[in-house]
Backbone as numpy.savetxt, mean C-alpha at the origin, in Angstrom:
# Nx Ny Nz CAx CAy CAz Cx Cy Cz
13.75 -14.81 32.25 12.38 -14.38 32.01 11.47 -15.04 33.02
10.68 -14.16 33.76 9.76 -14.78 34.78 8.60 -15.63 34.19
8.19 -16.44 35.03 6.96 -17.31 34.58 5.77 -16.40 34.16
5.64 -15.38 34.86 4.47 -14.45 34.73 4.68 -13.71 33.35
5.83 -13.37 33.01 6.11 -12.75 31.69 5.85 -13.74 30.49
6.28 -15.00 30.74 6.18 -15.97 29.70 4.58 -16.20 29.44
3.88 -16.21 30.54 2.34 -16.47 30.38 1.73 -15.31 29.73
2.15 -14.16 29.96 1.67 -12.89 29.35 1.86 -12.88 27.93
3.11 -13.23 27.50 3.51 -13.18 26.04 2.81 -14.32 25.28
2.66 -15.47 25.88 1.95 -16.59 25.29 0.49 -16.21 25.04
-0.09 -15.66 26.15 -1.59 -15.43 26.07 -1.85 -14.19 25.02
-0.84 -13.32 25.07 -1.10 -12.08 24.26 -0.76 -12.38 22.77
0.08 -13.25 22.36 0.33 -13.64 21.11 -0.91 -13.83 20.19
-1.77 -14.57 20.53 -3.00 -14.83 19.74 -3.88 -13.63 19.80
-3.94 -12.82 20.95 -4.69 -11.65 21.10 -4.22 -10.49 20.12
-2.96 -10.60 19.80 -2.36 -9.63 18.94 -2.62 -10.12 17.46
-2.15 -11.42 17.25 -2.20 -11.91 15.90 -3.61 -11.96 15.30
-4.65 -12.19 16.08 -6.01 -12.23 15.57 -6.51 -10.89 15.00
-6.22 -9.82 15.61 -6.50 -8.47 14.92 -5.59 -8.28 13.71
-4.47 -8.84 13.81 -3.57 -8.76 12.60 -4.18 -9.42 11.31
-4.75 -10.55 11.56 -5.49 -11.28 10.47 -6.71 -10.86 10.06
-7.50 -10.24 11.08 -8.95 -9.70 10.84 -9.03 -8.36 10.49
-8.00 -7.44 10.82 -8.02 -6.08 10.64 -6.85 -5.56 9.78
-5.58 -5.87 10.27 -4.52 -5.39 9.54 -4.27 -5.83 8.13
-4.50 -7.21 8.04 -4.43 -7.76 6.67 -5.52 -7.27 5.70
-6.77 -7.29 6.14 -7.82 -6.71 5.19 -7.55 -5.23 4.94
-7.23 -4.53 5.96 -7.02 -3.09 5.75 -5.88 -2.84 4.71
-4.80 -3.69 4.80 -3.62 -3.62 3.77 -4.11 -3.96 2.48
-4.84 -5.01 2.30 -5.26 -5.65 1.09 -6.14 -4.64 0.26
-7.18 -4.22 1.04 -8.23 -3.27 0.49 -7.57 -1.94 0.04
-6.78 -1.31 0.95 -6.16 -0.12 0.71 -5.18 -0.19 -0.47
-4.41 -1.16 -0.46 -3.41 -1.29 -1.58 -4.03 -1.52 -2.99
-5.06 -2.25 -2.91 -5.80 -2.57 -4.24 -6.48 -1.20 -4.78
-7.01 -0.45 -3.88 -7.55 0.94 -4.30 -6.44 1.80 -4.67
-5.35 1.78 -3.97 -4.28 2.63 -4.29 -3.64 2.40 -5.71
-3.63 1.06 -6.09 -3.20 0.70 -7.45 -4.13 1.29 -8.49
-5.36 1.26 -8.22 -6.31 1.83 -9.23 -5.99 3.35 -9.33
-5.91 4.03 -8.18 -5.53 5.41 -8.22 -4.34 5.78 -8.90
-3.25 4.85 -8.54 -2.02 5.08 -9.17 -1.91 4.92 -10.67
-2.61 3.92 -11.20 -2.58 3.66 -12.63 -3.31 4.85 -13.33
-4.45 5.28 -12.80 -5.15 6.39 -13.39 -4.34 7.52 -13.47
-3.73 7.91 -12.21 -2.88 9.17 -12.18 -1.68 9.09 -13.06
-1.06 7.92 -13.11 0.05 7.73 -14.03 -0.30 7.85 -15.43
-1.48 7.31 -15.92 -1.98 7.46 -17.26 -2.35 8.84 -17.64
-2.85 9.63 -16.67 -3.07 10.99 -16.92 -1.90 11.71 -17.25
-0.75 11.41 -16.51 0.51 12.12 -16.68 1.17 11.62 -18.06
1.00 10.41 -18.31 1.59 9.74 -19.57 0.97 10.29 -20.81
-0.37 10.59 -20.66 -1.17 11.18 -21.79 -0.84 12.59 -22.18
-0.18 13.30 -21.15 0.22 14.67 -21.36 -0.92 15.60 -21.71
-2.05 15.37 -20.92 -3.11 16.33 -21.18 -2.86 17.41 -20.11
-2.50 18.67 -20.36 -1.99 19.61 -19.47 -2.81 19.80 -18.22
-4.14 20.10 -18.42 -4.89 20.33 -17.17 -4.93 19.20 -16.26
-5.24 18.07 -16.94 -5.27 16.77 -16.00 -3.95 16.43 -15.42
-2.85 16.71 -16.19 -1.53 16.45 -15.67 -1.21 17.40 -14.47
-1.54 18.56 -14.51 -1.41 19.46 -13.47 -2.17 19.15 -12.16
-3.31 18.60 -12.37 -4.26 18.17 -11.26 -3.46 16.92 -10.57
-3.03 16.00 -11.43 -2.36 14.81 -10.94 -1.10 15.19 -10.21
-0.30 16.11 -10.65 0.88 16.63 -10.06 0.60 17.22 -8.71
-0.48 17.97 -8.66 -0.83 18.78 -7.50 -1.23 17.76 -6.38
-2.01 16.78 -6.82 -2.37 15.66 -5.91 -1.12 14.95 -5.27
-0.21 14.55 -6.15 0.96 13.86 -5.73 1.83 14.75 -4.78
1.92 16.09 -5.18 2.67 17.02 -4.33 2.09 17.16 -2.99
0.84 17.31 -2.83 0.21 17.56 -1.57 0.27 16.24 -0.71
0.01 15.11 -1.27 -0.05 13.83 -0.46 1.35 13.42 0.02
2.31 13.51 -0.93 3.70 13.07 -0.50 4.32 14.15 0.33
3.87 15.33 0.35 4.43 16.39 1.08 3.97 16.58 2.54
2.85 15.77 2.84 2.27 15.90 4.20 2.28 14.53 4.91
2.55 14.42 6.19 2.52 13.16 6.86 1.33 12.35 6.79
1.44 11.03 6.76 0.33 10.10 6.74 -0.57 10.27 8.03
0.17 10.44 9.22 -0.64 10.67 10.42 -1.45 11.82 10.47
-0.97 13.01 9.89 -1.72 14.22 9.71 -2.94 13.97 8.85
-2.73 13.17 7.70 -3.85 12.99 6.80 -4.95 12.13 7.59
-4.54 11.17 8.35 -5.54 10.33 9.18 -6.29 11.22 10.02
-5.63 12.16 10.71 -6.28 13.03 11.69 -7.23 13.95 10.95
-6.90 14.52 9.78 -7.74 15.36 9.05 -9.04 14.73 8.63
-8.88 13.42 8.16 -10.11 12.80 7.64 -10.93 12.31 8.87
-10.37 11.81 9.80 -11.13 11.22 10.94 -11.71 12.24 12.00
-10.79 13.13 12.34 -11.12 14.06 13.42 -11.52 15.43 12.80
-11.03 15.75 11.59 -11.21 17.08 11.04 -12.63 17.18 10.29
-12.88 16.16 9.40 -14.05 16.15 8.57 -15.39 16.24 9.34
-15.49 15.76 10.57 -16.75 15.90 11.34 -17.15 17.36 11.47
-16.25 18.31 11.44 -16.50 19.73 11.47 -17.33 20.16 10.22
-17.09 19.42 9.24 -17.94 19.71 7.99 -19.13 18.86 7.89
-19.45 18.16 8.85 -20.64 17.31 8.91 -20.47 15.87 8.29
-19.06 15.51 8.00 -18.76 14.32 7.38 -18.19 13.36 8.43
-18.91 12.36 8.86 -18.36 11.48 9.84 -18.22 10.06 9.28
-17.01 9.56 9.45 -16.65 8.25 8.91 -16.33 7.27 10.07
-16.68 6.02 10.00 -16.18 5.10 10.98 -14.67 4.93 10.79
-14.00 4.42 11.87 -12.60 4.35 11.82 -12.02 3.49 10.64
-12.50 2.35 10.47 -12.03 1.46 9.37 -12.08 2.02 8.01
-13.33 2.49 7.58 -13.37 3.18 6.35 -12.55 4.34 6.08
-12.52 5.17 7.15 -11.53 6.42 7.11 -10.12 5.93 6.97
-9.67 4.93 7.58 -8.36 4.35 7.36 -8.07 3.86 6.00
-9.02 3.27 5.45 -8.94 2.67 4.07 -8.79 3.93 3.05
-9.73 4.93 3.31 -9.54 6.13 2.36 -8.24 6.77 2.44
-7.78 6.95 3.70 -6.48 7.68 3.80 -5.28 6.84 3.29
-5.28 5.61 3.60 -4.16 4.81 3.13 -4.20 4.67 1.69
-5.37 4.51 1.00 -5.43 4.37 -0.38 -4.98 5.66 -1.10
-5.42 6.74 -0.67 -5.07 8.08 -1.34 -3.53 8.32 -1.09
-3.04 7.97 0.07 -1.60 8.27 0.38 -0.77 7.25 -0.44
-1.06 6.02 -0.42 -0.20 5.04 -1.18 -0.42 5.33 -2.60
-1.52 5.67 -3.01 -1.83 5.95 -4.49 -0.88 7.00 -5.08
-0.51 8.00 -4.24 0.43 9.08 -4.69 1.78 8.48 -4.94
2.20 7.71 -4.01 3.56 7.15 -4.19 3.68 6.09 -5.33
2.60 5.28 -5.36 2.63 4.24 -6.44 2.41 4.85 -7.76
1.80 6.10 -7.81 1.55 6.82 -9.16 2.93 7.11 -9.70
3.80 7.61 -8.83 5.15 7.97 -9.41 5.93 6.62 -9.92
5.77 5.64 -9.23 6.31 4.35 -9.68 5.75 3.94 -11.01
4.41 4.04 -11.15 3.80 3.62 -12.29 4.19 4.52 -13.47
4.23 5.79 -13.19 4.68 6.81 -14.26 6.02 6.47 -14.74
6.96 6.25 -13.87 8.31 5.80 -14.38 8.16 4.45 -15.25
7.43 3.53 -14.65 7.23 2.35 -15.51 6.59 2.55 -16.87
5.67 3.44 -17.01 5.09 3.71 -18.32 6.10 4.27 -19.20
6.98 5.23 -18.70 7.89 5.98 -19.51 9.15 5.04 -19.94
9.23 3.90 -19.20 10.36 2.91 -19.59 9.94 2.06 -20.81
8.71 2.10 -21.14 8.31 1.34 -22.38 8.67 2.16 -23.59
9.51 1.60 -24.47 9.88 2.34 -25.78 8.70 2.92 -26.47
8.83 4.16 -26.86 7.81 4.75 -27.68 7.57 4.11 -28.95
8.49 3.39 -29.48 8.29 2.75 -30.72 7.32 1.52 -30.69
7.19 1.01 -29.50 6.16 -0.02 -29.33 4.77 0.47 -29.40
4.58 1.72 -28.96 3.28 2.31 -29.06 2.96 2.70 -30.50
4.01 3.18 -31.13 3.90 3.57 -32.57 3.55 2.32 -33.43
4.14 1.15 -33.07 3.94 0.00 -33.75 2.46 -0.56 -33.57
1.92 -0.35 -32.31 0.51 -0.62 -32.23 -0.40 0.22 -33.05
-0.12 1.54 -33.27 -0.90 2.33 -34.14 -0.82 1.76 -35.62
0.36 1.28 -35.91 0.58 0.88 -37.27 -0.35 -0.31 -37.55
-0.53 -1.15 -36.63 -1.38 -2.32 -36.94 -2.83 -2.12 -36.64
-3.23 -0.86 -36.50 -4.62 -0.47 -36.44 -5.14 -0.37 -34.99
-4.29 -0.50 -33.98 -4.89 -0.34 -32.57 -5.24 1.16 -32.30
-6.24 1.29 -31.39 -6.41 2.60 -30.86 -5.59 2.88 -29.70
-5.60 4.14 -29.18 -4.72 4.52 -28.12 -4.99 3.60 -26.90
-6.29 3.47 -26.57 -6.65 2.70 -25.41 -6.23 1.26 -25.45
-6.34 0.73 -26.79 -5.90 -0.72 -27.00 -4.31 -0.79 -26.87
-3.61 0.19 -27.28 -2.17 0.21 -27.17 -1.73 0.23 -25.73
-2.43 1.08 -24.95 -2.17 1.07 -23.53 -2.52 -0.15 -22.86
-3.67 -0.74 -23.09 -4.00 -1.99 -22.43 -3.28 -3.16 -22.84
-2.94 -3.27 -24.08 -2.25 -4.51 -24.61 -0.70 -4.45 -24.65
-0.15 -3.24 -24.81 1.25 -3.10 -24.95 1.96 -2.42 -23.75
1.51 -1.22 -23.36 2.12 -0.45 -22.39 1.90 -1.02 -21.02
0.61 -1.12 -20.60 0.33 -1.52 -19.21 0.92 -2.87 -18.90
0.88 -3.91 -19.62 1.46 -5.24 -19.21 2.94 -5.06 -18.93
3.70 -4.34 -19.83 5.16 -4.08 -19.57 5.42 -3.28 -18.35
4.51 -2.25 -18.28 4.81 -1.37 -17.06 4.55 -1.94 -15.78
3.57 -2.85 -15.70 3.23 -3.55 -14.40 4.37 -4.47 -14.06
4.95 -5.11 -15.12 6.02 -6.00 -14.86 7.30 -5.18 -14.36
7.56 -3.93 -15.00 8.66 -3.21 -14.43 8.52 -2.70 -12.94
7.17 -2.35 -12.71 6.80 -1.73 -11.41 6.60 -2.79 -10.25
6.65 -4.06 -10.67 6.31 -5.03 -9.58 7.19 -5.02 -8.36
8.61 -5.04 -8.53 9.42 -4.92 -7.37 9.18 -3.77 -6.51
9.22 -2.51 -7.04 8.99 -1.39 -6.16 7.54 -1.37 -5.53
6.50 -1.77 -6.22 5.22 -1.90 -5.67 5.14 -2.87 -4.56
5.93 -3.96 -4.73 5.96 -4.96 -3.64 6.51 -4.46 -2.35
7.63 -3.67 -2.57 8.27 -2.98 -1.40 7.24 -1.92 -0.85
6.49 -1.26 -1.64 5.48 -0.38 -0.97 4.49 -1.14 -0.22
3.93 -2.23 -0.73 2.91 -3.08 -0.01 3.47 -3.53 1.36
4.78 -3.90 1.36 5.40 -4.35 2.68 5.48 -3.08 3.64
5.79 -2.01 3.06 5.83 -0.72 3.96 4.41 -0.38 4.42
3.45 -0.61 3.63 2.05 -0.30 4.07 1.63 -1.23 5.25
2.04 -2.41 5.25 1.70 -3.42 6.32 2.16 -2.72 7.62
3.33 -2.11 7.65 3.82 -1.61 8.83 3.16 -0.19 9.19
2.84 0.58 8.11 2.17 1.89 8.31 0.78 1.70 8.78
0.21 0.54 8.68 -1.18 0.38 9.22 -1.29 0.63 10.72
-0.03 0.40 11.50 0.04 0.62 12.85 -0.48 2.05 13.22
-0.36 2.97 12.26 -0.81 4.27 12.57 -2.32 4.37 12.70
-3.03 3.45 12.17 -4.45 3.46 12.29 -4.97 3.43 13.73
-4.09 2.94 14.67 -4.46 2.88 16.07 -4.72 4.27 16.47
-4.21 5.35 15.83 -4.45 6.71 16.36 -5.87 7.15 16.11
-6.61 6.43 15.17 -7.89 6.82 14.86 -8.83 5.69 15.43
-8.45 4.96 16.35 -9.24 3.97 17.05 -9.50 2.66 16.23
-8.75 2.39 15.21 -8.82 1.11 14.53 -8.18 -0.02 15.37
-8.92 -1.03 15.65 -8.39 -2.05 16.58 -7.59 -3.05 15.84
-6.36 -2.51 15.23 -5.53 -3.48 14.53 -4.50 -3.98 15.59
-3.40 -4.54 15.19 -2.51 -5.14 16.02 -1.87 -4.26 17.00
-1.44 -3.07 16.65 -0.77 -2.15 17.54 -1.76 -1.71 18.62
-2.97 -1.31 18.25 -3.89 -0.91 19.30 -4.22 -2.10 20.31
-4.27 -3.32 19.78 -4.51 -4.51 20.69 -3.33 -4.59 21.63
-2.15 -4.33 21.17 -0.88 -4.43 21.99 -0.95 -3.41 23.08
-1.42 -2.13 22.69 -1.46 -1.06 23.62 -2.43 -1.40 24.80
-3.51 -2.01 24.41 -4.47 -2.37 25.45 -3.97 -3.35 26.38
-3.23 -4.35 25.82 -2.58 -5.49 26.71 -1.64 -4.83 27.61
-0.79 -3.82 27.07 0.23 -3.17 27.85 -0.35 -2.39 29.01
-1.49 -1.71 28.78 -2.20 -0.92 29.76 -2.69 -1.75 30.90
-2.91 -3.10 30.54 -3.49 -4.05 31.59 -2.31 -4.77 32.27
-1.28 -5.07 31.67 -0.16 -5.87 32.21 1.05 -5.12 32.60
1.25 -3.89 32.17 2.46 -3.05 32.50 3.67 -3.78 32.05
3.74 -4.37 30.89 4.92 -5.01 30.35 5.16 -4.39 28.91
5.52 -3.08 28.83 5.61 -2.47 27.49 6.74 -3.00 26.58
7.93 -3.30 27.26 9.06 -3.65 26.42 8.83 -4.95 25.80
8.48 -5.99 26.47 8.24 -7.33 26.01 7.16 -7.47 24.94
6.09 -6.62 25.23 4.85 -6.77 24.30 5.08 -6.00 23.11
5.82 -4.86 23.19 6.06 -4.12 21.89 7.08 -4.73 21.03
8.04 -5.56 21.72 8.90 -6.41 20.92 8.15 -7.50 20.31
7.22 -8.06 20.89 6.40 -9.17 20.46 5.57 -8.77 19.19
4.85 -7.60 19.27 4.10 -7.12 18.14 5.06 -6.75 16.94
6.26 -6.27 17.28 7.22 -5.92 16.32 7.65 -7.17 15.60
7.80 -8.38 16.31 8.21 -9.60 15.68 7.04 -10.17 14.73
5.69 -9.91 15.17 4.64 -10.21 14.45 4.58 -9.49 13.06
4.91 -8.15 13.22 5.03 -7.38 11.95 6.09 -7.79 11.01
7.20 -8.27 11.72 8.33 -8.87 10.85 7.94 -10.12 10.27
7.15 -10.87 10.91 6.63 -12.18 10.32 5.81 -11.88 9.03
4.83 -10.98 9.16 4.10 -10.55 8.10 4.86 -10.05 6.90
5.86 -9.21 7.15 6.75 -8.62 6.14 7.60 -9.67 5.51
8.09 -10.76 6.26 8.87 -11.79 5.77 8.09 -12.61 4.75
6.73 -12.93 5.14 5.96 -13.67 4.20 5.72 -12.97 2.88
5.49 -11.58 2.96 5.36 -10.85 1.75 6.62 -10.90 0.87
7.70 -10.69 1.64 9.05 -10.61 0.94 9.22 -11.93 0.16
8.81 -13.11 0.77 8.98 -14.43 0.06 8.05 -14.43 -1.16
6.82 -13.86 -1.14 5.90 -13.85 -2.20 6.50 -12.88 -3.27
7.22 -11.77 -2.85 7.77 -10.85 -3.83 8.82 -11.47 -4.63
9.67 -12.34 -3.95 10.81 -13.00 -4.64 10.27 -14.05 -5.59
9.24 -14.80 -5.09 8.58 -15.76 -5.97 8.02 -15.11 -7.20
7.35 -13.94 -7.12 6.75 -13.25 -8.15 7.86 -12.69 -9.15
8.96 -12.15 -8.57 10.00 -11.65 -9.45 10.63 -12.78 -10.24
10.79 -13.90 -9.64 11.31 -15.07 -10.38 10.51 -15.54 -11.38
9.13 -15.52 -11.16 8.23 -15.90 -12.28 8.29 -14.96 -13.44
8.23 -13.67 -13.09 8.24 -12.62 -14.11 9.56 -12.70 -14.95
10.66 -12.93 -14.28 11.96 -13.10 -14.99 11.99 -14.24 -15.92
11.37 -15.45 -15.40 11.25 -16.65 -16.26 10.36 -16.37 -17.47
9.29 -15.61 -17.25 8.33 -15.40 -18.35 9.03 -14.38 -19.29
9.73 -13.39 -18.90 10.51 -12.44 -19.65 11.46 -13.18 -20.60
12.14 -14.09 -19.94 13.13 -14.95 -20.69 12.46 -15.74 -21.74
11.41 -16.27 -21.54 10.58 -17.03 -22.54 10.22 -16.13 -23.70
9.72 -14.92 -23.35 9.35 -13.99 -24.35 10.44 -13.54 -25.34
11.62 -13.37 -24.66 12.76 -12.93 -25.43 13.25 -14.03 -26.42
13.14 -15.30 -25.93 13.50 -16.35 -26.84 12.46 -16.54 -28.04
C-alpha cells in the first residue's frame, strides 16, 4: 500500500465517520422510532379485526413491501414536487424510511401479537380490564418481548439501507465517500473503508441486541419462577 493511499484513508476516515455520527445515526434512530409507532398501530388494527381498517392496513403493507425502497425515495423527493410538495432531503428520507420500515415491522408485530395466548386477554376481561387496558398491560409487553430479536435485525438492516439516502442528496456516510472518491480517484480502498465503518456500526448494534436478549431472557426466567 502506497504512502499516498495510507494518507488518503487516514484523512478520509474521520470525514466519513463524522457524517455517520451526525447524519446516518440520527436518520436511523428517528426513522426507526417512527416506524415502530406505525408498526404497532398497523398491527393493532389487524389484531382488532375491524374489516375496513384491516383492509387499509393490508393494502399499505402490500404496496410498501412490494415496491423498492429506492423507488419510494425517488417518488417522495423527486416526484412530489410535481404536486407542489417540496421536502428537504433529510425529512424526505425520514418519511420514506419510517413508512417503509413500518410496513415490515408491522408484520413482525402482528405475528408477536398473535403469539400471545387468547386466554390471557380473556383473563384480563374477567378481572374488569377494558380492551385498551388488556392490550397495554397484557398483550403489548409480551408482544414487544417476542418481537425484540427480529426488530433488532431490522434496525441493523436499516443502518445499511440509509446509504440509499445518498440518491436524494442526503450527506450521510456513503455520499461523503462518493465525494472523496471523486476527488482522490481511489474507489476500491474508500468503498471498502466505508463498508468497514458500516460493519462497525452493525457490530455495535449486534452487541446491544445480544445484551438486550440476554436481559429479556433473564427477566422471563424470573417471571416464570
